BASE-538529 format. One line per 4 residues: number of its first residue (from 1); for each residue x, y negated, z negated of N, C-alpha, C. Coordinates in steps of 0.02 Angstrom, whole numbers, padded with zeros to 5 digits. Each point is the difference from the previous one (the first is absolute). Layout:
BEGIN
NUM) X:Y:Z:X:Y:Z:X:Y:Z ~ ... $
// end
This chain:
BEGIN
1) 02089:06775:-02765:-00010:-00068:00004:00040:-00035:00056 ~ -00035:-00053:00035:00041:-00036:00055:00033:-00056:-00031 ~ 00068:00000:00001:00042:-00049:-00034:00053:-00034:00047 ~ -00001:-00064:00001:00058:-00032:00045:00049:-00037:-00049 $
5) 00063:00004:00012:00049:-00039:-00031:00026:-00046:00044 ~ -00008:-00068:-00016:00020:-00057:00039:00073:-00022:-00026 ~ 00043:00021:00041:00074:-00017:-00022:00045:00065:-00004 ~ 00047:00008:00050:00043:00063:-00007:00070:-00011:-00022 $
9) 00000:-00043:-00060:00063:-00006:-00031:00008:00060:-00053 ~ 00051:-00001:-00039:00012:00058:-00041:-00057:00020:-00045 ~ -00035:-00039:-00033:-00052:00012:-00041:-00072:00021:00037 ~ -00011:-00039:00050:-00059:00020:00040:00011:00071:00031 $
13) 00059:00017:00022:00010:00061:00036:00001:00055:-00060 ~ 00028:-00012:-00048:-00007:00052:-00058:-00075:00017:-00018 ~ -00034:-00051:-00011:-00073:00014:-00017:-00035:00030:00058 ~ 00014:-00017:00057:-00028:00036:00063:00010:00070:-00001 $
17) 00070:00020:-00016:00022:00063:-00005:-00033:00047:-00050 ~ -00009:-00033:-00060:-00033:00034:-00059:-00075:00014:00015 ~ -00027:-00052:00030:-00075:00011:00013:-00013:00050:00057 ~ 00048:00001:00049:-00003:00052:00047:00007:00073:-00017 $
21) 00043:00004:-00053:00012:00070:-00036:-00069:00012:-00035 ~ -00036:-00044:-00021:-00065:00021:-00032:-00055:00011:00047 ~ 00018:00001:00062:-00046:00015:00058:-00046:-00045:00011 ~ 00009:-00067:-00014:-00040:-00053:00019:00016:-00019:00077 $
25) -00054:-00034:00029:00012:-00015:00070:00038:-00073:-00004 ~ 00067:00007:00017:00042:-00060:-00017:00026:-00035:00069 ~ -00007:-00065:00001:00025:-00041:00052:00053:-00054:-00031 ~ 00058:-00001:00029:00052:-00045:-00020:00005:-00054:00052 $
29) -00010:-00066:-00020:00003:-00052:00050:00072:-00038:-00006 ~ 00036:-00004:00053:00065:-00033:00004:-00010:-00063:00049 ~ 00021:-00056:-00023:-00012:-00063:00031:00035:-00007:00068 ~ 00061:00022:00008:00049:-00007:00055:-00004:00064:00045 $
33) -00030:-00012:00061:-00007:00057:00049:00065:00037:00014 ~ 00057:-00039:00005:00062:00031:00010:00023:00051:-00048 ~ -00018:-00020:-00071:00021:00049:-00052:-00056:00055:-00004 ~ -00060:-00017:00019:-00050:00055:00003:00021:00050:00045 $
37) 00032:-00009:00053:00024:00049:00051:00054:00047:-00033 ~ 00038:-00032:-00037:00055:00033:-00037:-00037:00053:-00047 ~ -00050:-00026:-00039:-00035:00042:-00052:-00034:00062:00037 ~ -00028:-00015:00056:-00033:00053:00040:00045:00042:00023 $
41) 00054:-00020:00030:00054:00048:00023:00031:00043:-00047 ~ 00027:-00036:-00054:00032:00046:-00054:-00038:00027:-00049 ~ -00068:-00024:00002:-00046:00028:-00055:00034:00003:-00069 ~ 00030:-00057:-00015:00033:-00022:-00067:00013:-00068:00002 $
45) 00001:-00031:-00063:00016:-00072:-00003:00079:-00004:-00010 ~ 00038:-00005:00054:00070:00006:-00005:00033:-00058:-00029 ~ -00035:-00053:00001:00023:-00067:-00032:-00006:-00007:-00078 ~ -00056:00028:-00026:-00017:-00002:-00070:00003:00062:-00038 $
49) -00025:00057:00029:00004:00068:-00031:00026:00054:00045 ~ 00064:-00008:00017:00026:00054:00050:00001:00066:-00030 ~ -00017:00048:00043:-00003:00074:-00022:-00069:00026:-00025 ~ -00047:-00042:-00008:-00061:00017:-00019:-00055:00002:00057 $
53) -00012:00056:00023:-00040:00013:00062:-00067:-00019:-00009 ~ -00037:-00029:00052:-00070:-00019:-00001:-00038:00070:00019 ~ -00056:00013:-00034:-00041:00059:00023:-00032:-00017:00067 ~ -00010:00055:00041:-00026:-00013:00058:-00069:-00032:00001 $
57) -00042:00006:-00047:-00063:-00028:-00006:00004:-00077:-00007 ~ 00053:-00026:-00023:00001:-00067:-00021:-00004:-00050:00065 ~ -00044:-00047:00005:-00008:-00036:00059:00042:-00065:-00008 ~ 00032:-00022:00051:00042:-00059:-00001:-00024:-00051:00047 $
61) -00009:-00067:-00014:-00024:-00044:00042:00025:-00073:-00013 ~ -00004:-00048:00052:00017:-00067:-00016:-00070:-00043:00017 ~ -00056:00033:00012:-00061:-00033:00010:-00035:-00007:-00070 ~ 00003:-00060:-00025:-00028:-00006:-00078:-00071:00016:00006 $
65) -00039:-00028:00046:-00069:00015:-00003:-00026:00068:00008 ~ 00038:00039:00042:-00016:00074:00004:00020:00028:-00065 ~ 00051:-00028:-00033:00022:00033:-00067:-00046:-00012:-00051 ~ -00038:-00052:-00006:-00051:-00008:-00053:-00069:00020:00013 $
69) -00014:00008:00065:-00070:00018:00016:-00024:00066:-00029 ~ -00050:00008:-00036:-00036:00060:-00026:00048:00029:-00057 ~ 00039:-00033:-00029:00040:00027:-00053:-00039:-00012:-00071 ~ 00014:00055:-00044:-00028:00007:-00067:00049:-00045:-00046 $
73) 00063:00004:00011:00044:-00036:-00038:00055:-00038:00047 ~ 00019:-00056:-00015:00052:-00037:00035:00055:-00024:-00048 ~ 00063:00026:00005:00048:-00021:-00045:00038:-00046:00031 ~ 00015:-00053:-00039:00042:-00059:00018:00071:00008:-00024 $
77) 00046:00012:00042:00073:00005:-00005:00041:-00047:00030 ~ -00012:-00062:00008:00027:-00050:00041:00038:-00051:-00053 ~ 00067:-00020:00020:00028:-00047:-00050:-00044:-00061:-00007 ~ 00006:-00029:-00063:-00051:-00052:-00019:00000:-00061:00044 $
81) 00057:-00025:00026:00010:-00055:00031:-00035:00003:00076 ~ -00012:00065:00019:-00033:00017:00066:-00073:00022:-00004 ~ -00025:00010:-00063:-00063:00037:-00002:-00060:-00048:00020 ~ 00006:-00064:-00008:-00060:-00038:00021:-00002:-00003:00077 $
85) 00051:-00003:00037:-00001:00001:00073:-00024:00070:00030 ~ 00020:00049:-00036:-00022:00063:00026:-00078:00014:-00014 ~ -00024:-00021:-00061:-00070:00008:-00016:-00047:-00043:00047 ~ 00032:-00059:00024:-00041:-00041:00038:-00016:00033:00070 $
89) 00038:00048:00015:-00013:00041:00065:-00053:00058:-00003 ~ -00022:00012:-00067:-00045:00056:-00006:-00068:-00017:00017 ~ -00035:00045:00032:-00074:-00003:00011:-00027:00071:00000 ~ -00064:-00002:-00018:-00037:00061:00012:00008:00054:-00049 $
93) 00023:-00012:-00060:-00002:00049:-00046:-00066:00009:-00036 ~ -00017:00052:-00025:-00060:00022:-00041:-00005:-00042:-00064 ~ -00057:-00024:-00019:-00017:-00039:-00060:00018:00045:-00061 ~ -00010:00069:00010:00009:00046:-00059:00077:00017:-00010 $
97) 00040:-00016:00048:00067:00014:-00002:00035:-00032:-00063 ~ 00044:00051:-00032:00036:-00022:-00056:00072:-00021:00024 ~ 00024:-00056:-00014:00065:-00029:00007:00047:00019:-00057 ~ 00060:00024:00012:00043:00010:-00055:00067:-00034:00011 $
101) 00017:-00055:-00040:00050:-00040:00008:00068:00034:-00033 ~ 00055:00016:00033:00063:00018:-00020:00047:-00057:00001 ~ -00025:-00061:00017:00043:-00056:00014:00014:-00042:-00070 ~ 00063:-00012:-00007:00028:-00034:-00058:00015:-00071:00010 $
105) -00033:-00045:-00028:00017:-00068:00008:-00049:-00051:-00021 ~ 00014:-00063:00006:-00044:-00059:-00017:00013:-00048:00061 ~ -00058:-00011:00031:00001:-00046:00057:00020:-00072:-00022 ~ 00054:-00026:00040:00025:-00069:-00014:-00054:-00050:00025 $
109) -00012:-00051:-00042:-00053:-00046:00015:-00066:00007:-00030 ~ -00025:00059:00018:-00068:00018:-00029:00007:00034:-00070 ~ 00060:00031:-00012:00009:00044:-00063:-00046:00056:-00007 ~ -00030:00017:00060:-00044:00059:-00002:00043:00066:-00012 $
113) -00027:00043:-00043:00020:00069:00000:-00022:00042:00059 ~ 00026:00051:00025:-00006:00027:00066:-00075:00025:00012 ~ -00039:00019:-00051:-00067:00013:00002:-00043:-00064:00020 ~ 00027:-00053:-00034:-00041:-00061:00008:00015:-00026:00064 $
117) 00059:00009:00031:00016:-00017:00070:-00039:00036:00051 ~ -00008:00063:-00017:-00038:00045:00045:-00075:-00022:00001 ~ -00027:-00017:-00056:-00070:-00024:00000:-00007:-00066:00035 ~ 00049:-00040:-00011:00003:-00065:00033:-00014:00004:00075 $
121) 00039:00048:00026:-00001:00011:00075:-00061:00037:00023 ~ -00016:00058:-00039:-00045:00045:00029:-00071:-00001:-00036 ~ -00008:-00037:-00051:-00068:-00011:-00031:-00002:00036:-00059 ~ -00064:00025:-00019:-00016:00040:-00056:00016:00075:00009 $
125) 00062:00018:00009:00017:00072:00008:00004:00039:-00064 ~ 00001:00059:00005:00016:00046:-00057:00071:00013:00000 ~ 00034:-00023:-00057:00077:00000:00002:00022:00030:-00067 ~ 00051:00038:00005:00039:00018:-00064:00075:-00014:00012 $
129) 00037:00004:-00055:00071:-00011:00005:00037:00068:-00029 ~ 00051:00027:00031:00029:00056:-00017:00074:-00024:-00013 ~ 00021:00020:-00067:00070:-00026:-00016:00025:00056:-00050 ~ 00062:-00020:-00030:00030:00043:-00047:00072:00025:00029 $
133) 00033:00041:-00040:00070:00022:00015:00001:00047:00059 ~ 00014:-00026:00056:-00012:00053:00055:00048:-00018:00061 ~ 00062:00028:-00006:00051:-00010:00057:-00026:00038:00058 ~ -00009:-00032:00054:-00027:00029:00059:00037:00066:00025 $
137) 00060:00000:00005:00039:00065:00018:-00016:00052:-00044 ~ -00010:-00006:-00059:-00013:00049:-00050:-00073:00030:00008 ~ -00046:-00047:00010:-00074:00021:00019:00006:00041:00063 ~ 00034:-00020:00052:00007:00036:00062:00025:00073:-00003 $
141) 00041:00007:-00052:00032:00056:-00014:-00030:00047:-00054 ~ -00058:-00026:-00020:-00044:00043:-00050:00032:00000:-00065 ~ 00034:-00054:-00018:00024:-00008:-00069:-00056:-00015:-00048 ~ -00012:00032:-00062:-00061:-00017:-00037:00002:-00069:-00019 $
145) -00055:-00043:00011:-00005:-00071:-00007:-00074:-00020:-00030 ~ 00002:-00044:-00033:-00070:-00030:-00031:-00008:-00076:00018 ~ -00055:-00009:00018:-00027:-00073:00016:-00064:-00016:-00023 ~ -00017:-00064:-00001:-00067:-00026:-00028:-00039:-00034:00058 $
149) -00067:00013:00000:-00039:-00035:00056:-00047:-00036:-00046 ~ -00006:-00068:00020:-00030:-00057:-00038:-00061:-00024:00047 ~ -00053:-00007:-00028:-00062:-00033:00033:-00061:00015:-00036 ~ -00064:00008:00039:-00056:00014:-00031:00007:00079:-00017 $
153) -00047:00021:-00051:00003:00066:-00020:-00016:00049:00054 ~ -00048:-00019:00038:-00030:00041:00056:00058:00009:00057 ~ 00027:-00051:00017:00051:00004:00055:00063:00031:-00022 ~ 00023:-00012:-00064:00063:00034:-00025:-00011:00075:-00007 $
157) -00057:00022:-00014:-00019:00067:-00010:00011:00035:00067 ~ -00028:-00030:00053:-00001:00026:00067:00081:00009:00022 ~ 00034:-00053:-00010:00072:00001:00025:00037:00048:-00045 ~ -00014:00004:-00065:00036:00054:-00042:-00011:00066:00031 $
161) -00055:00018:00023:-00019:00068:00021:00029:00011:00072 ~ 00005:-00054:00038:00024:00005:00070:00085:00006:-00007 ~ 00029:-00031:-00042:00076:-00008:-00001:00029:00050:-00047 ~ -00037:00019:-00052:00029:00042:-00050:00026:00074:00029 $
165) 00063:00020:-00014:00017:00065:00019:00057:00029:-00050 ~ 00020:00054:00010:00045:00034:-00045:00062:-00036:-00022 ~ 00023:-00045:00055:00061:-00037:-00011:-00018:-00073:-00005 ~ -00063:-00022:00005:-00013:-00068:-00015:-00063:-00005:-00044 $
169) 00014:-00022:-00063:-00057:-00014:-00055:-00019:-00073:00007 ~ -00064:-00006:00000:-00039:-00063:00013:-00036:-00014:-00064 ~ 00016:-00055:-00037:-00042:-00022:-00054:-00043:-00062:00026 ~ -00050:-00014:-00034:-00049:-00056:00018:00002:-00055:-00054 $
173) -00015:-00064:00024:00005:-00053:-00047:-00044:-00051:00030 ~ -00041:-00042:-00039:-00045:-00047:00022:00035:-00072:00009 ~ 00065:-00003:-00031:00032:-00061:-00009:00042:-00012:00065 ~ -00030:-00019:00058:00034:-00015:00063:00042:-00062:-00003 $
177) -00009:-00048:-00046:00040:-00055:-00003:00068:00027:-00032 ~ 00006:00034:-00052:00059:00017:-00035:00039:00047:00042 ~ -00033:00057:00035:00034:00044:00044:00034:-00032:00054 ~ -00041:-00050:00032:00036:-00037:00063:00060:-00044:-00028 $
181) -00008:-00038:-00053:00054:-00035:-00022:00058:00036:-00029 ~ -00012:00057:-00031:00055:00040:-00020:00040:00033:00061 ~ -00036:00022:00050:00033:00023:00060:00041:-00052:00040 ~ -00027:-00062:00002:00037:-00056:00033:00058:-00026:-00043 $
185) -00008:-00011:-00059:00048:-00038:-00037:00061:00039:-00025 ~ -00010:00063:-00003:00055:00047:-00017:00056:-00006:00049 ~ -00016:-00023:00061:00052:-00003:00050:00046:-00060:-00017 ~ -00016:-00046:-00032:00033:-00060:-00020:00047:00026:-00054 $
189) -00019:00042:-00045:00046:00028:-00055:00049:00045:00025 ~ -00021:00041:00052:00047:00039:00039:00056:-00036:00029 ~ -00016:-00060:00034:00049:-00040:00027:00050:-00020:-00056 ~ -00026:-00018:-00054:00042:-00023:-00054:00048:00056:-00026 $
193) -00025:00063:-00001:00038:00054:-00022:00050:00013:00053 ~ -00015:-00008:00059:00046:00010:00053:00063:-00050:-00010 ~ -00015:-00060:-00007:00045:-00057:-00009:00050:00026:-00058 ~ -00030:00026:-00053:00034:00013:-00063:00049:00065:00022 $
197) -00020:00042:00040:00038:00060:00025:00052:-00021:00038 ~ -00013:-00056:00046:00054:-00025:00045:00054:-00039:-00038 ~ -00019:-00029:-00056:00047:-00040:-00045:00046:00048:-00035 ~ -00021:00070:-00004:00034:00046:-00042:-00021:00004:-00074 $
201) -00053:-00029:-00011:-00028:00008:-00070:-00025:00071:-00009 ~ -00020:00013:-00064:-00014:00069:-00022:-00075:00019:-00012 ~ -00007:00052:-00036:-00070:00017:-00015:-00032:-00049:-00049 ~ 00036:-00025:-00045:-00032:-00049:-00047:-00035:-00057:00032 $
205) 00034:-00025:00048:-00022:-00057:00043:-00067:00021:00034 ~ 00003:00061:00035:-00059:00021:00041:-00060:00008:-00047 ~ 00011:00037:-00051:-00053:00010:-00050:-00034:-00068:-00024 ~ 00042:-00045:-00012:-00025:-00065:-00031:-00040:-00041:00065 $
209) 00029:00005:00060:-00035:-00023:00059:-00075:00035:00008 ~ 00006:00063:-00004:-00060:00035:00012:-00056:-00011:-00057 ~ 00026:-00009:-00064:-00049:-00012:-00056:-00027:-00063:00000 ~ 00045:-00052:00006:-00022:-00069:-00001:-00037:-00017:00066 $
213) 00017:00036:00056:-00035:-00013:00059:-00073:00024:-00005 ~ -00008:00058:-00040:-00068:00018:-00007:-00039:-00048:-00043 ~ 00038:-00033:-00051:-00039:-00056:-00036:-00021:-00060:00045 ~ 00039:-00014:00048:-00019:-00050:00050:-00057:00014:00038 $
217) 00001:00062:00026:-00056:00026:00044:-00063:00000:-00045 ~ 00007:00021:-00054:-00062:-00001:-00050:-00027:-00059:-00013 ~ 00046:-00047:-00012:-00029:-00079:-00017:-00040:-00023:00061 ~ 00032:00009:00059:-00036:-00029:00060:-00068:00045:00008 $
221) 00009:00057:-00003:-00067:00045:00004:-00058:-00017:-00046 ~ 00023:-00006:-00064:-00054:-00024:-00044:-00031:-00061:00012 ~ 00042:-00049:00020:-00026:-00061:00023:-00051:00002:00059 ~ 00014:00055:00040:-00046:00002:00057:-00056:00051:-00005 $
225) -00008:00023:-00071:-00062:00042:-00010:00020:00074:-00007 ~ 00059:00021:00009:00018:00073:-00005:00001:00025:-00070 ~ -00010:00067:00001:-00003:00036:-00068:00077:00012:-00016 ~ 00017:-00022:-00059:00076:-00001:-00022:00017:00076:-00001 $
229) -00038:00053:-00011:00019:00066:00000:00014:00029:00067 ~ -00027:-00033:00049:00016:00028:00072:00080:-00005:00011 ~ 00034:-00046:-00032:00066:-00009:00009:00047:00052:-00041 ~ -00040:00032:-00043:00038:00056:-00037:-00003:00068:00036 $
233) -00039:00000:00062:-00011:00060:00041:00041:00002:00057 ~ -00029:00038:00053:00038:00020:00059:00012:-00063:00039 ~ -00043:-00044:00011:00009:-00064:00039:00042:-00053:-00031 ~ 00011:00015:-00069:00046:-00048:-00026:00066:00030:-00017 $
237) 00013:00028:-00063:00070:00023:-00027:00016:00064:00052 ~ -00047:00032:00019:00017:00065:00044:00034:-00028:00061 ~ -00033:-00052:00040:00028:-00021:00062:00067:-00041:-00011 ~ 00002:-00030:-00060:00063:-00038:-00014:00056:00048:-00007 $
241) -00007:00060:-00035:00051:00042:-00008:00025:00029:00062 ~ -00038:00019:00045:00021:00031:00069:00028:-00054:00041 ~ -00030:-00057:00004:00027:-00052:00050:00064:-00033:-00015 ~ 00008:-00007:-00073:00066:-00029:-00020:00055:00056:-00011 $
245) -00016:00063:00014:00059:00040:-00015:00013:00050:00062 ~ -00053:00007:00048:00009:00054:00047:00059:-00024:00058 ~ 00034:00045:00018:00046:-00016:00061:-00040:-00007:00063 ~ -00060:00015:00000:-00044:-00014:00068:-00035:-00067:-00006 $
249) 00001:-00038:-00052:-00033:-00062:-00015:00032:-00056:00045 ~ -00042:-00029:00049:00019:-00046:00047:00021:-00065:-00046 ~ -00055:-00019:-00044:00017:-00063:-00032:00062:00003:-00049 ~ 00013:00053:-00028:00054:00013:-00050:00065:-00004:00046 $
253) -00002:00028:00060:00051:00002:00045:00020:-00071:00026 ~ -00051:-00041:00017:00012:-00065:00020:00038:-00044:-00054 ~ -00023:00011:-00060:00022:-00042:-00057:00068:00028:-00016 ~ 00023:00065:00016:00063:00017:-00015:00051:-00026:00048 $
257) -00019:-00004:00060:00041:-00029:00052:00011:-00078:-00008 ~ -00053:-00035:-00025:00008:-00069:-00017:00045:-00008:-00055 ~ -00007:00042:-00054:00043:00000:-00060:00078:00016:00021 ~ 00006:00029:00050:00079:00016:00029:00022:-00058:00040 $
261) -00041:-00049:00011:00024:-00061:00032:-00029:-00015:00068 ~ -00047:00042:00025:-00027:-00016:00070:-00060:-00055:-00010 ~ -00012:-00034:00054:-00053:-00046:00002:-00063:00040:00014 ~ -00059:-00033:-00015:-00063:00035:00018:-00007:00007:00074 $
265) 00019:-00049:00041:00001:00010:00065:00038:00059:00035 ~ 00052:00003:-00026:00050:00062:00013:-00035:00064:-00013 ~ -00032:00005:-00058:-00024:00068:-00016:-00068:00012:00041 ~ -00039:-00050:00010:-00063:00007:00036:00016:00025:00075 $
269) 00053:-00035:00024:00017:00016:00066:00028:00076:00015 ~ 00021:00026:-00055:00022:00074:00000:-00055:00040:-00012 ~ -00061:-00012:-00011:-00050:00036:-00020:-00055:00012:00053 ~ -00030:00058:00008:-00064:00004:00043:-00061:00026:-00040 $
273) 00015:00008:-00072:-00062:00004:-00039:-00013:-00067:-00038 ~ -00056:-00007:-00030:-00019:-00059:-00027:00009:00000:-00076 ~ 00039:-00047:-00029:00004:-00004:-00078:-00054:-00054:-00019 ~ -00062:00021:-00021:-00058:-00043:-00013:00015:-00051:-00052 $
277) 00054:00019:-00045:00006:-00046:-00064:00030:-00066:00017 ~ 00041:00002:00064:00029:-00064:00020:-00050:-00052:00012 ~ -00060:00014:00028:-00047:-00051:00021:-00049:-00003:-00064 ~ -00009:00049:-00035:-00042:00000:-00062:00025:-00048:-00051 $
281) 00068:00001:-00007:00034:-00047:-00046:-00023:-00070:00013 ~ 00002:-00025:00059:-00027:-00070:00015:-00068:-00012:-00023 ~ -00045:00042:00027:-00074:-00015:-00019:-00013:00011:-00074 ~ 00031:00050:-00027:-00007:00006:-00077:00019:-00055:-00043 $
285) 00058:-00021:00019:00023:-00062:-00037:-00042:-00061:00003 ~ -00024:-00011:00064:-00047:-00060:00006:-00065:00018:-00032 ~ -00024:00060:-00009:-00066:00018:-00026:00010:-00015:-00076 ~ 00058:00024:-00026:00016:-00006:-00074:00007:-00076:-00020 $
289) 00024:-00037:00048:00011:-00071:-00023:-00074:-00029:00000 ~ -00047:00020:00052:-00063:-00030:-00001:-00044:00024:-00065 ~ 00014:00060:-00018:-00034:00022:-00060:00029:-00017:-00068 ~ 00060:-00028:00004:00035:-00011:-00065:00026:00052:-00034 $
293) 00022:00050:00034:00029:00064:-00028:00080:00003:00005 ~ 00035:00003:-00045:00069:00007:-00003:00024:00070:00024 ~ 00041:00001:00056:00030:00061:00024:00081:-00009:00015 ~ 00029:-00004:-00054:00079:-00014:00014:00034:00047:00047 $
297) -00014:00063:-00006:00039:00052:00042:-00024:-00018:00076 ~ -00061:-00004:00011:-00023:-00017:00072:00029:-00069:00020 ~ 00007:-00046:-00036:00029:-00069:00017:00077:00010:00012 ~ 00031:00042:-00039:00073:00014:00014:00010:00033:00072 $
301) -00046:00050:00013:00005:00035:00064:-00009:-00046:00054 ~ -00052:-00045:-00008:-00022:-00044:00053:00063:-00051:00014 ~ 00026:-00020:-00051:00067:-00047:00003:00052:00033:00040 ~ 00009:00061:-00014:00059:00039:00030:-00018:00012:00082 $
305) -00058:00021:00008:-00023:00014:00071:-00011:-00055:00043 ~ -00035:-00044:-00026:-00022:-00062:00038:00034:-00070:-00003 ~ 00037:-00006:-00059:00037:-00063:-00014:00068:00008:-00003 ~ 00029:00060:00011:00076:00007:00010:00041:-00002:-00067 $
309) -00047:00010:-00057:00041:00007:-00063:00043:00066:00002 ~ 00057:-00011:-00041:00038:00059:-00008:-00023:00051:-00050 ~ -00004:00064:00015:-00030:00046:-00046:00023:-00005:-00071 ~ 00069:-00005:-00006:00035:-00006:-00069:-00029:-00061:-00037 $
313) -00003:-00055:00037:-00030:-00056:-00039:-00073:00004:-00017 ~ -00044:00038:00037:-00068:00013:-00012:-00002:00042:-00067 ~ 00039:00048:-00009:00001:00045:-00063:00019:-00041:-00054 ~ 00052:-00051:00004:00014:-00039:-00059:-00054:-00042:-00021 $
317) -00040:-00029:00055:-00054:-00043:-00025:-00063:00051:-00033 ~ -00007:00058:00023:-00051:00039:-00036:00028:00015:-00072 ~ 00060:00019:-00004:00027:00021:-00068:00000:-00066:-00050 ~ 00008:-00056:00027:00007:-00059:-00042:-00057:-00036:-00015 $
321) -00056:00032:00015:-00069:-00036:-00011:-00015:-00004:-00075 ~ -00047:-00043:-00016:-00018:-00012:-00070:-00021:00072:-00036 ~ 00026:00013:-00057:-00021:00062:-00038:-00074:00006:-00005 ~ -00022:00060:00010:-00075:00017:-00008:-00006:00055:-00048 $
325) -00069:00013:-00024:-00019:00050:-00036:-00033:00053:00050 ~ 00022:00066:-00004:-00032:00048:00048:-00070:00019:-00040 ~ -00051:-00005:00046:-00065:00024:-00018:-00023:00055:00040 ~ -00040:00045:-00025:-00033:00052:00039:-00055:-00024:00045 $
329) -00032:-00050:-00014:-00054:-00026:00044:00033:-00060:00033 ~ 00014:-00007:00063:00031:-00057:00031:-00038:-00067:-00014 ~ 00038:-00048:-00018:-00029:-00069:-00014:00033:-00048:00041 ~ -00029:-00058:00015:00034:-00051:00035:00071:-00023:-00026 $
333) 00047:-00002:00047:00074:-00008:-00029:00031:00050:-00029 ~ -00023:00064:00004:00029:00056:-00032:00070:00012:00023 $
// end
């Protein structure tokens, strides 16, 4: 199949490498011509996935319309805050093309999930969302990984067949709302777990944040029409586990540095990768307030990141909240 990946970050590059190994006709689009020259010269992504060589057959380009023309599948791997601007440049793709979003986030202002954002810009496209516990460097190095593709049954079956390999198992799901929300919101919980690590707290704290974080995600998801069982799967608890614990997790790392005393500006200035959860925290909290959904962990992370609250004080506020009854089915105020 003819497949283009828009975005040469770590995840986009990892998926491009995987699909090229499956002998698909793969094009990788990089937005910046200067870095494209580096990719072409080195035949590897030295910034994000050093040491993993590109196959000779993989095409590299910065011409977005050449990248999308005549493709069976177009994979979106662009940071959420830049996705709209990139999509507005696209012209000339086939109506039958299936788009696959790897993007994790909620657009500020519109509160669109990424598949909704893509449809808002491009019209009635065929689109799926791919999510789950998938650290890019591990996928690039053929570490066995499982993900879930959500969308219509017909489209997800096509993507499952195109993407599935010996080291990447792809499940399908029709609950695109739940899968996209799980993928986006787990980054907020990873920030919280990183802050906990930075403060020197232990496994008890992290387990509590992951579990209660899942309850928050489920509450918002159910309010937005998601299937609660989705959050018990790869896009929910699976993604939370890996993103909150992995040494490769950007969001957990950002949280850890903040927990150790750095400001958000200091942390972001020292990064060339994008920690999606930083911006997702803002849009999610506003969405939760609009829908009347209580998300105390997300609120605490927001206050630490954007309002300058001390991490230790935020923990105290979380622990000192009104006593609650734990329920298996998330309910308002849980």
